Gaussian input, Z-matrix of N, CA and C with variables (Angstrom, degrees):
# hf/3-21g

backbone

0 1
 N
 C     1     B1
 C     2     B2     1     A1
 N     3     B3     2     A2     1     D1
 C     4     B4     3     A3     2     D2
 C     5     B5     4     A4     3     D3
 N     6     B6     5     A5     4     D4
 C     7     B7     6     A6     5     D5
 C     8     B8     7     A7     6     D6
 N     9     B9     8     A8     7     D7
 C    10    B10     9     A9     8     D8
 C    11    B11    10    A10     9     D9
 N    12    B12    11    A11    10    D10
 C    13    B13    12    A12    11    D11
 C    14    B14    13    A13    12    D12
 N    15    B15    14    A14    13    D13
 C    16    B16    15    A15    14    D14
 C    17    B17    16    A16    15    D15
 N    18    B18    17    A17    16    D16
 C    19    B19    18    A18    17    D17
 C    20    B20    19    A19    18    D18
 N    21    B21    20    A20    19    D19
 C    22    B22    21    A21    20    D20
 C    23    B23    22    A22    21    D21
 N    24    B24    23    A23    22    D22
 C    25    B25    24    A24    23    D23
 C    26    B26    25    A25    24    D24
 N    27    B27    26    A26    25    D25
 C    28    B28    27    A27    26    D26
 C    29    B29    28    A28    27    D27
 N    30    B30    29    A29    28    D28
 C    31    B31    30    A30    29    D29
 C    32    B32    31    A31    30    D30
 N    33    B33    32    A32    31    D31
 C    34    B34    33    A33    32    D32
 C    35    B35    34    A34    33    D33
 N    36    B36    35    A35    34    D34
 C    37    B37    36    A36    35    D35
 C    38    B38    37    A37    36    D36
 N    39    B39    38    A38    37    D37
 C    40    B40    39    A39    38    D38
 C    41    B41    40    A40    39    D39
 N    42    B42    41    A41    40    D40
 C    43    B43    42    A42    41    D41
 C    44    B44    43    A43    42    D42
 N    45    B45    44    A44    43    D43
 C    46    B46    45    A45    44    D44
 C    47    B47    46    A46    45    D45
 N    48    B48    47    A47    46    D46
 C    49    B49    48    A48    47    D47
 C    50    B50    49    A49    48    D48
 N    51    B51    50    A50    49    D49
 C    52    B52    51    A51    50    D50
 C    53    B53    52    A52    51    D51
 N    54    B54    53    A53    52    D52
 C    55    B55    54    A54    53    D53
 C    56    B56    55    A55    54    D54
 N    57    B57    56    A56    55    D55
 C    58    B58    57    A57    56    D56
 C    59    B59    58    A58    57    D57
 N    60    B60    59    A59    58    D58
 C    61    B61    60    A60    59    D59
 C    62    B62    61    A61    60    D60
 N    63    B63    62    A62    61    D61
 C    64    B64    63    A63    62    D62
 C    65    B65    64    A64    63    D63
 N    66    B66    65    A65    64    D64
 C    67    B67    66    A66    65    D65
 C    68    B68    67    A67    66    D66
 N    69    B69    68    A68    67    D67
 C    70    B70    69    A69    68    D68
 C    71    B71    70    A70    69    D69
 N    72    B72    71    A71    70    D70
 C    73    B73    72    A72    71    D71
 C    74    B74    73    A73    72    D72
 N    75    B75    74    A74    73    D73
 C    76    B76    75    A75    74    D74
 C    77    B77    76    A76    75    D75
 N    78    B78    77    A77    76    D76
 C    79    B79    78    A78    77    D77
 C    80    B80    79    A79    78    D78
 N    81    B81    80    A80    79    D79
 C    82    B82    81    A81    80    D80
 C    83    B83    82    A82    81    D81
 N    84    B84    83    A83    82    D82
 C    85    B85    84    A84    83    D83
 C    86    B86    85    A85    84    D84
 N    87    B87    86    A86    85    D85
 C    88    B88    87    A87    86    D86
 C    89    B89    88    A88    87    D87
 N    90    B90    89    A89    88    D88
 C    91    B91    90    A90    89    D89
 C    92    B92    91    A91    90    D90
 N    93    B93    92    A92    91    D91
 C    94    B94    93    A93    92    D92
 C    95    B95    94    A94    93    D93
 N    96    B96    95    A95    94    D94
 C    97    B97    96    A96    95    D95
 C    98    B98    97    A97    96    D96
 N    99    B99    98    A98    97    D97
 C   100   B100    99    A99    98    D98
 C   101   B101   100   A100    99    D99
 N   102   B102   101   A101   100   D100
 C   103   B103   102   A102   101   D101
 C   104   B104   103   A103   102   D102
 N   105   B105   104   A104   103   D103
 C   106   B106   105   A105   104   D104
 C   107   B107   106   A106   105   D105
 N   108   B108   107   A107   106   D106
 C   109   B109   108   A108   107   D107
 C   110   B110   109   A109   108   D108
 N   111   B111   110   A110   109   D109
 C   112   B112   111   A111   110   D110
 C   113   B113   112   A112   111   D111
 N   114   B114   113   A113   112   D112
 C   115   B115   114   A114   113   D113
 C   116   B116   115   A115   114   D114
 N   117   B117   116   A116   115   D115
 C   118   B118   117   A117   116   D116
 C   119   B119   118   A118   117   D117
 N   120   B120   119   A119   118   D118
 C   121   B121   120   A120   119   D119
 C   122   B122   121   A121   120   D120
 N   123   B123   122   A122   121   D121
 C   124   B124   123   A123   122   D122
 C   125   B125   124   A124   123   D123
 N   126   B126   125   A125   124   D124
 C   127   B127   126   A126   125   D125
 C   128   B128   127   A127   126   D126
 N   129   B129   128   A128   127   D127
 C   130   B130   129   A129   128   D128
 C   131   B131   130   A130   129   D129
 N   132   B132   131   A131   130   D130
 C   133   B133   132   A132   131   D131
 C   134   B134   133   A133   132   D132
 N   135   B135   134   A134   133   D133
 C   136   B136   135   A135   134   D134
 C   137   B137   136   A136   135   D135
 N   138   B138   137   A137   136   D136
 C   139   B139   138   A138   137   D137
 C   140   B140   139   A139   138   D138
 N   141   B141   140   A140   139   D139
 C   142   B142   141   A141   140   D140
 C   143   B143   142   A142   141   D141
 N   144   B144   143   A143   142   D142
 C   145   B145   144   A144   143   D143
 C   146   B146   145   A145   144   D144
 N   147   B147   146   A146   145   D145
 C   148   B148   147   A147   146   D146
 C   149   B149   148   A148   147   D147
 N   150   B150   149   A149   148   D148
 C   151   B151   150   A150   149   D149
 C   152   B152   151   A151   150   D150
 N   153   B153   152   A152   151   D151
 C   154   B154   153   A153   152   D152
 C   155   B155   154   A154   153   D153
 N   156   B156   155   A155   154   D154
 C   157   B157   156   A156   155   D155
 C   158   B158   157   A157   156   D156
 N   159   B159   158   A158   157   D157
 C   160   B160   159   A159   158   D158
 C   161   B161   160   A160   159   D159
 N   162   B162   161   A161   160   D160
 C   163   B163   162   A162   161   D161
 C   164   B164   163   A163   162   D162
 N   165   B165   164   A164   163   D163
 C   166   B166   165   A165   164   D164
 C   167   B167   166   A166   165   D165
 N   168   B168   167   A167   166   D166
 C   169   B169   168   A168   167   D167
 C   170   B170   169   A169   168   D168
 N   171   B171   170   A170   169   D169
 C   172   B172   171   A171   170   D170
 C   173   B173   172   A172   171   D171
 N   174   B174   173   A173   172   D172
 C   175   B175   174   A174   173   D173
 C   176   B176   175   A175   174   D174
 N   177   B177   176   A176   175   D175
 C   178   B178   177   A177   176   D176
 C   179   B179   178   A178   177   D177
 N   180   B180   179   A179   178   D178
 C   181   B181   180   A180   179   D179
 C   182   B182   181   A181   180   D180
 N   183   B183   182   A182   181   D181
 C   184   B184   183   A183   182   D182
 C   185   B185   184   A184   183   D183
 N   186   B186   185   A185   184   D184
 C   187   B187   186   A186   185   D185
 C   188   B188   187   A187   186   D186
 N   189   B189   188   A188   187   D187
 C   190   B190   189   A189   188   D188
 C   191   B191   190   A190   189   D189
 N   192   B192   191   A191   190   D190
 C   193   B193   192   A192   191   D191
 C   194   B194   193   A193   192   D192
 N   195   B195   194   A194   193   D193
 C   196   B196   195   A195   194   D194
 C   197   B197   196   A196   195   D195
 N   198   B198   197   A197   196   D196
 C   199   B199   198   A198   197   D197
 C   200   B200   199   A199   198   D198
 N   201   B201   200   A200   199   D199
 C   202   B202   201   A201   200   D200
 C   203   B203   202   A202   201   D201
 N   204   B204   203   A203   202   D202
 C   205   B205   204   A204   203   D203
 C   206   B206   205   A205   204   D204
 N   207   B207   206   A206   205   D205
 C   208   B208   207   A207   206   D206
 C   209   B209   208   A208   207   D207
 N   210   B210   209   A209   208   D208
 C   211   B211   210   A210   209   D209
 C   212   B212   211   A211   210   D210
 N   213   B213   212   A212   211   D211
 C   214   B214   213   A213   212   D212
 C   215   B215   214   A214   213   D213
 N   216   B216   215   A215   214   D214
 C   217   B217   216   A216   215   D215
 C   218   B218   217   A217   216   D216
 N   219   B219   218   A218   217   D217
 C   220   B220   219   A219   218   D218
 C   221   B221   220   A220   219   D219
 N   222   B222   221   A221   220   D220
 C   223   B223   222   A222   221   D221
 C   224   B224   223   A223   222   D222
 N   225   B225   224   A224   223   D223
 C   226   B226   225   A225   224   D224
 C   227   B227   226   A226   225   D225
 N   228   B228   227   A227   226   D226
 C   229   B229   228   A228   227   D227
 C   230   B230   229   A229   228   D228
 N   231   B231   230   A230   229   D229
 C   232   B232   231   A231   230   D230
 C   233   B233   232   A232   231   D231
 N   234   B234   233   A233   232   D232
 C   235   B235   234   A234   233   D233
 C   236   B236   235   A235   234   D234
 N   237   B237   236   A236   235   D235
 C   238   B238   237   A237   236   D236
 C   239   B239   238   A238   237   D237
 N   240   B240   239   A239   238   D238
 C   241   B241   240   A240   239   D239
 C   242   B242   241   A241   240   D240
 N   243   B243   242   A242   241   D241
 C   244   B244   243   A243   242   D242
 C   245   B245   244   A244   243   D243
 N   246   B246   245   A245   244   D244
 C   247   B247   246   A246   245   D245
 C   248   B248   247   A247   246   D246
 N   249   B249   248   A248   247   D247
 C   250   B250   249   A249   248   D248
 C   251   B251   250   A250   249   D249
 N   252   B252   251   A251   250   D250
 C   253   B253   252   A252   251   D251
 C   254   B254   253   A253   252   D252
 N   255   B255   254   A254   253   D253
 C   256   B256   255   A255   254   D254
 C   257   B257   256   A256   255   D255
 N   258   B258   257   A257   256   D256
 C   259   B259   258   A258   257   D257
 C   260   B260   259   A259   258   D258
 N   261   B261   260   A260   259   D259
 C   262   B262   261   A261   260   D260
 C   263   B263   262   A262   261   D261
 N   264   B264   263   A263   262   D262
 C   265   B265   264   A264   263   D263
 C   266   B266   265   A265   264   D264
 N   267   B267   266   A266   265   D265
 C   268   B268   267   A267   266   D266
 C   269   B269   268   A268   267   D267
 N   270   B270   269   A269   268   D268
 C   271   B271   270   A270   269   D269
 C   272   B272   271   A271   270   D270
 N   273   B273   272   A272   271   D271
 C   274   B274   273   A273   272   D272
 C   275   B275   274   A274   273   D273

   B1=1.4525
   B2=1.5805
   B3=1.2382
   B4=1.5252
   B5=1.4008
   B6=1.2901
   B7=1.5323
   B8=1.5532
   B9=1.3956
   B10=1.3703
   B11=1.6405
   B12=1.2295
   B13=1.4791
   B14=1.5086
   B15=1.2938
   B16=1.5146
   B17=1.5866
   B18=1.4347
   B19=1.3742
   B20=1.6192
   B21=1.3248
   B22=1.4955
   B23=1.5817
   B24=1.2697
   B25=1.5238
   B26=1.5168
   B27=1.2730
   B28=1.3765
   B29=1.5188
   B30=1.3203
   B31=1.5487
   B32=1.4986
   B33=1.2883
   B34=1.5334
   B35=1.5521
   B36=1.2265
   B37=1.4920
   B38=1.5228
   B39=1.3279
   B40=1.4605
   B41=1.6065
   B42=1.3240
   B43=1.5685
   B44=1.4863
   B45=1.2901
   B46=1.5033
   B47=1.4469
   B48=1.3508
   B49=1.5251
   B50=1.4989
   B51=1.2815
   B52=1.3810
   B53=1.5046
   B54=1.4141
   B55=1.4146
   B56=1.6182
   B57=1.2820
   B58=1.5128
   B59=1.4559
   B60=1.2328
   B61=1.5207
   B62=1.5218
   B63=1.3751
   B64=1.4088
   B65=1.5915
   B66=1.3456
   B67=1.4876
   B68=1.5757
   B69=1.3502
   B70=1.5034
   B71=1.5123
   B72=1.2230
   B73=1.4628
   B74=1.5664
   B75=1.3267
   B76=1.4046
   B77=1.5297
   B78=1.2501
   B79=1.4896
   B80=1.4747
   B81=1.3711
   B82=1.4689
   B83=1.4996
   B84=1.2904
   B85=1.4703
   B86=1.6185
   B87=1.3176
   B88=1.3980
   B89=1.4705
   B90=1.3888
   B91=1.3762
   B92=1.4862
   B93=1.2976
   B94=1.4423
   B95=1.3849
   B96=1.2650
   B97=1.4458
   B98=1.4987
   B99=1.3100
   B100=1.4302
   B101=1.5768
   B102=1.3145
   B103=1.5069
   B104=1.6251
   B105=1.3622
   B106=1.4802
   B107=1.5056
   B108=1.2545
   B109=1.5556
   B110=1.4671
   B111=1.2568
   B112=1.5605
   B113=1.4785
   B114=1.3930
   B115=1.4113
   B116=1.5281
   B117=1.2836
   B118=1.4163
   B119=1.5121
   B120=1.4017
   B121=1.5395
   B122=1.6201
   B123=1.3142
   B124=1.5086
   B125=1.4993
   B126=1.3836
   B127=1.4660
   B128=1.5758
   B129=1.3141
   B130=1.4930
   B131=1.5041
   B132=1.2892
   B133=1.4874
   B134=1.5505
   B135=1.3353
   B136=1.5016
   B137=1.4134
   B138=1.4554
   B139=1.4741
   B140=1.5514
   B141=1.3619
   B142=1.4281
   B143=1.4473
   B144=1.3857
   B145=1.4292
   B146=1.5148
   B147=1.3002
   B148=1.4278
   B149=1.5745
   B150=1.3492
   B151=1.5068
   B152=1.5419
   B153=1.3697
   B154=1.4154
   B155=1.5717
   B156=1.3135
   B157=1.4966
   B158=1.4960
   B159=1.3473
   B160=1.4854
   B161=1.4171
   B162=1.3435
   B163=1.4455
   B164=1.4820
   B165=1.2785
   B166=1.4475
   B167=1.5898
   B168=1.2876
   B169=1.5441
   B170=1.5604
   B171=1.2541
   B172=1.3797
   B173=1.6394
   B174=1.3558
   B175=1.5077
   B176=1.5245
   B177=1.1778
   B178=1.4471
   B179=1.5333
   B180=1.3645
   B181=1.3496
   B182=1.5217
   B183=1.1776
   B184=1.4246
   B185=1.6078
   B186=1.2723
   B187=1.5522
   B188=1.5398
   B189=1.3244
   B190=1.4906
   B191=1.5117
   B192=1.3129
   B193=1.4398
   B194=1.4813
   B195=1.3392
   B196=1.5240
   B197=1.4211
   B198=1.3088
   B199=1.5318
   B200=1.5728
   B201=1.4267
   B202=1.4061
   B203=1.6063
   B204=1.2577
   B205=1.5029
   B206=1.4312
   B207=1.3344
   B208=1.5938
   B209=1.5456
   B210=1.3642
   B211=1.5121
   B212=1.4145
   B213=1.4077
   B214=1.5485
   B215=1.5152
   B216=1.3463
   B217=1.4456
   B218=1.5937
   B219=1.3284
   B220=1.5399
   B221=1.5744
   B222=1.3017
   B223=1.4832
   B224=1.5590
   B225=1.2219
   B226=1.5939
   B227=1.5009
   B228=1.2400
   B229=1.5544
   B230=1.5592
   B231=1.2717
   B232=1.4304
   B233=1.4672
   B234=1.3639
   B235=1.3779
   B236=1.5073
   B237=1.3945
   B238=1.4396
   B239=1.4299
   B240=1.3523
   B241=1.4162
   B242=1.6394
   B243=1.3418
   B244=1.3854
   B245=1.4929
   B246=1.3570
   B247=1.4283
   B248=1.5598
   B249=1.3055
   B250=1.3443
   B251=1.5724
   B252=1.2822
   B253=1.5087
   B254=1.5402
   B255=1.3527
   B256=1.5407
   B257=1.4478
   B258=1.3632
   B259=1.4036
   B260=1.5285
   B261=1.3208
   B262=1.5199
   B263=1.3975
   B264=1.3585
   B265=1.4321
   B266=1.5337
   B267=1.2348
   B268=1.3792
   B269=1.6212
   B270=1.3611
   B271=1.5096
   B272=1.5771
   B273=1.3575
   B274=1.3452
   B275=1.4222
   A1=111.37
   A2=112.66
   A3=116.70
   A4=112.17
   A5=120.19
   A6=125.42
   A7=110.11
   A8=116.90
   A9=119.45
   A10=112.02
   A11=113.98
   A12=119.62
   A13=107.69
   A14=119.01
   A15=119.25
   A16=111.82
   A17=110.07
   A18=114.75
   A19=109.35
   A20=110.46
   A21=117.68
   A22=106.65
   A23=117.36
   A24=117.61
   A25=110.60
   A26=125.02
   A27=122.91
   A28=115.29
   A29=114.42
   A30=123.55
   A31=107.53
   A32=114.15
   A33=118.99
   A34=111.07
   A35=115.60
   A36=120.34
   A37=111.45
   A38=115.09
   A39=119.91
   A40=110.69
   A41=112.66
   A42=118.13
   A43=104.77
   A44=121.63
   A45=125.33
   A46=104.93
   A47=119.66
   A48=119.75
   A49=115.17
   A50=118.13
   A51=118.12
   A52=113.66
   A53=118.17
   A54=117.75
   A55=109.21
   A56=116.70
   A57=117.48
   A58=107.08
   A59=119.60
   A60=124.72
   A61=113.07
   A62=111.79
   A63=119.80
   A64=113.46
   A65=109.99
   A66=114.68
   A67=118.70
   A68=106.81
   A69=117.57
   A70=115.09
   A71=118.73
   A72=126.32
   A73=108.86
   A74=114.38
   A75=118.89
   A76=113.18
   A77=116.53
   A78=119.95
   A79=109.35
   A80=123.60
   A81=125.39
   A82=105.90
   A83=117.90
   A84=123.40
   A85=103.61
   A86=117.92
   A87=123.77
   A88=110.14
   A89=120.96
   A90=124.69
   A91=111.24
   A92=123.38
   A93=122.97
   A94=117.86
   A95=115.47
   A96=125.18
   A97=113.00
   A98=118.41
   A99=130.05
   A100=111.40
   A101=114.17
   A102=121.25
   A103=109.58
   A104=111.91
   A105=121.23
   A106=112.68
   A107=114.64
   A108=122.31
   A109=109.00
   A110=113.47
   A111=115.79
   A112=108.25
   A113=113.98
   A114=118.00
   A115=111.81
   A116=114.46
   A117=119.05
   A118=109.56
   A119=116.27
   A120=115.24
   A121=105.58
   A122=119.79
   A123=118.40
   A124=111.62
   A125=119.54
   A126=120.24
   A127=104.00
   A128=108.52
   A129=118.20
   A130=115.27
   A131=115.46
   A132=115.66
   A133=107.28
   A134=112.78
   A135=122.98
   A136=110.54
   A137=119.18
   A138=122.97
   A139=102.78
   A140=114.39
   A141=121.72
   A142=107.80
   A143=116.77
   A144=120.83
   A145=112.94
   A146=115.06
   A147=122.05
   A148=109.05
   A149=108.14
   A150=117.94
   A151=108.39
   A152=112.22
   A153=117.07
   A154=106.94
   A155=112.91
   A156=118.73
   A157=111.03
   A158=120.45
   A159=126.53
   A160=114.03
   A161=121.65
   A162=119.51
   A163=114.29
   A164=119.13
   A165=121.01
   A166=109.51
   A167=111.24
   A168=119.66
   A169=106.21
   A170=115.77
   A171=120.67
   A172=111.27
   A173=115.88
   A174=112.19
   A175=110.22
   A176=121.64
   A177=124.61
   A178=109.78
   A179=120.08
   A180=127.99
   A181=113.27
   A182=114.52
   A183=123.59
   A184=105.47
   A185=119.79
   A186=120.83
   A187=106.86
   A188=117.61
   A189=115.43
   A190=110.62
   A191=124.78
   A192=126.20
   A193=107.45
   A194=116.97
   A195=118.97
   A196=114.01
   A197=119.69
   A198=121.64
   A199=118.10
   A200=112.82
   A201=116.85
   A202=108.58
   A203=115.40
   A204=120.74
   A205=109.99
   A206=120.39
   A207=122.01
   A208=109.26
   A209=114.05
   A210=120.22
   A211=112.41
   A212=110.31
   A213=116.11
   A214=111.91
   A215=114.93
   A216=118.14
   A217=116.68
   A218=111.59
   A219=117.72
   A220=109.21
   A221=115.74
   A222=116.44
   A223=116.26
   A224=116.57
   A225=117.11
   A226=109.47
   A227=126.10
   A228=118.65
   A229=110.07
   A230=121.13
   A231=125.47
   A232=113.59
   A233=118.34
   A234=124.65
   A235=108.74
   A236=114.08
   A237=122.96
   A238=114.82
   A239=120.06
   A240=119.49
   A241=106.81
   A242=113.66
   A243=115.53
   A244=104.07
   A245=117.04
   A246=123.88
   A247=108.51
   A248=121.75
   A249=125.57
   A250=109.84
   A251=114.43
   A252=119.45
   A253=103.70
   A254=117.31
   A255=118.18
   A256=108.45
   A257=119.11
   A258=122.25
   A259=119.39
   A260=113.02
   A261=119.61
   A262=116.08
   A263=115.23
   A264=118.63
   A265=108.37
   A266=126.73
   A267=126.85
   A268=108.42
   A269=109.11
   A270=113.24
   A271=107.68
   A272=119.67
   A273=123.29
   A274=112.37
   D1=-34.86
   D2=176.46
   D3=-65.70
   D4=-41.86
   D5=177.51
   D6=-62.34
   D7=-46.57
   D8=178.59
   D9=-58.55
   D10=-42.90
   D11=-178.19
   D12=-69.17
   D13=-38.61
   D14=177.68
   D15=-61.49
   D16=-37.88
   D17=-176.89
   D18=-66.12
   D19=-49.98
   D20=-176.47
   D21=-58.26
   D22=-46.38
   D23=178.38
   D24=-65.12
   D25=-32.48
   D26=173.70
   D27=-67.38
   D28=-39.12
   D29=175.90
   D30=-61.08
   D31=-47.57
   D32=179.55
   D33=-59.78
   D34=-44.39
   D35=-179.97
   D36=-66.03
   D37=-45.48
   D38=-179.54
   D39=-62.78
   D40=-43.28
   D41=-177.38
   D42=-62.87
   D43=-47.50
   D44=-174.04
   D45=-65.83
   D46=-45.08
   D47=177.87
   D48=-60.33
   D49=-34.86
   D50=-178.27
   D51=-61.99
   D52=-27.92
   D53=176.86
   D54=-71.30
   D55=-34.65
   D56=175.19
   D57=-68.82
   D58=-38.85
   D59=174.97
   D60=-46.26
   D61=-61.76
   D62=175.61
   D63=-50.26
   D64=-49.92
   D65=177.97
   D66=-54.23
   D67=-43.73
   D68=173.10
   D69=-60.29
   D70=-45.11
   D71=176.92
   D72=-62.70
   D73=-50.68
   D74=-178.11
   D75=-64.42
   D76=-31.46
   D77=178.09
   D78=-77.66
   D79=-31.35
   D80=173.05
   D81=-61.39
   D82=-49.87
   D83=-174.79
   D84=-56.97
   D85=-52.67
   D86=-175.46
   D87=-53.70
   D88=-50.36
   D89=177.81
   D90=-61.92
   D91=-37.86
   D92=175.46
   D93=-64.20
   D94=-37.20
   D95=-179.76
   D96=-72.06
   D97=-43.98
   D98=-176.11
   D99=-88.14
   D100=-18.53
   D101=-179.91
   D102=56.81
   D103=31.99
   D104=173.98
   D105=-109.58
   D106=117.63
   D107=-176.38
   D108=-96.26
   D109=102.14
   D110=172.22
   D111=-166.89
   D112=163.85
   D113=179.57
   D114=-71.41
   D115=157.04
   D116=-176.63
   D117=-76.72
   D118=117.34
   D119=-170.61
   D120=-77.90
   D121=-5.13
   D122=179.50
   D123=-98.22
   D124=-4.56
   D125=-178.22
   D126=-101.26
   D127=142.74
   D128=-174.96
   D129=-113.04
   D130=1.77
   D131=-178.17
   D132=-98.85
   D133=-163.82
   D134=173.01
   D135=-74.40
   D136=130.57
   D137=-168.43
   D138=-148.34
   D139=128.26
   D140=171.86
   D141=-128.68
   D142=137.73
   D143=178.00
   D144=-123.92
   D145=161.19
   D146=-175.25
   D147=-148.46
   D148=138.58
   D149=179.60
   D150=-130.13
   D151=123.66
   D152=175.91
   D153=-104.42
   D154=114.85
   D155=-176.07
   D156=-77.91
   D157=-16.81
   D158=-178.21
   D159=-88.57
   D160=-6.39
   D161=-176.71
   D162=157.29
   D163=-157.51
   D164=-178.58
   D165=-69.33
   D166=139.77
   D167=-176.45
   D168=-89.21
   D169=144.59
   D170=175.96
   D171=-126.71
   D172=154.55
   D173=-175.93
   D174=-64.62
   D175=-21.56
   D176=-177.70
   D177=-75.55
   D178=-35.98
   D179=166.91
   D180=-57.68
   D181=-51.60
   D182=-172.85
   D183=-66.30
   D184=-44.06
   D185=179.94
   D186=-61.03
   D187=-46.96
   D188=-177.76
   D189=-64.35
   D190=-36.09
   D191=178.70
   D192=-65.96
   D193=-48.72
   D194=-179.40
   D195=-64.49
   D196=-37.31
   D197=171.66
   D198=-59.48
   D199=-26.05
   D200=-176.99
   D201=-87.84
   D202=-0.14
   D203=-177.99
   D204=-114.48
   D205=111.67
   D206=-177.17
   D207=-48.50
   D208=-46.13
   D209=-174.61
   D210=-57.47
   D211=-51.51
   D212=-178.57
   D213=-69.88
   D214=-44.45
   D215=175.51
   D216=-48.41
   D217=-35.42
   D218=-179.28
   D219=-67.95
   D220=-30.52
   D221=176.55
   D222=-84.92
   D223=-11.25
   D224=-177.38
   D225=-56.67
   D226=-36.80
   D227=-177.44
   D228=-63.79
   D229=-13.90
   D230=-177.77
   D231=-98.22
   D232=-13.41
   D233=-179.24
   D234=-86.45
   D235=126.36
   D236=178.30
   D237=-106.46
   D238=-23.66
   D239=-178.69
   D240=-138.58
   D241=149.28
   D242=166.88
   D243=-130.15
   D244=127.60
   D245=-175.56
   D246=-126.57
   D247=134.66
   D248=-171.58
   D249=-124.06
   D250=142.23
   D251=177.04
   D252=-142.64
   D253=118.10
   D254=175.15
   D255=66.79
   D256=-128.35
   D257=178.54
   D258=-92.07
   D259=11.82
   D260=-176.18
   D261=-125.56
   D262=141.59
   D263=177.76
   D264=-123.30
   D265=145.13
   D266=172.89
   D267=-128.09
   D268=132.99
   D269=177.87
   D270=-114.26
   D271=131.62
   D272=175.51
   D273=-136.10

């Protein structure tokens, strides 16, 4: 019974997180297209963003940059997905 409950809870978390995943990707696209680098004013959860001015951004580059910032590093336990598009990455 405990395994079944764990599986059900994991599926619930993954399903809910997929919505945030789509939102992160869509916001990365929006920033890339508009060339506006700012946090999403419509999003109410933990959000970190990254811009690579030298070329395509990768989740690994974003994580390194966020780990080097105390304020961003504090948010990392709440971030479930990092999605990148073009020069931008969004973590939610």
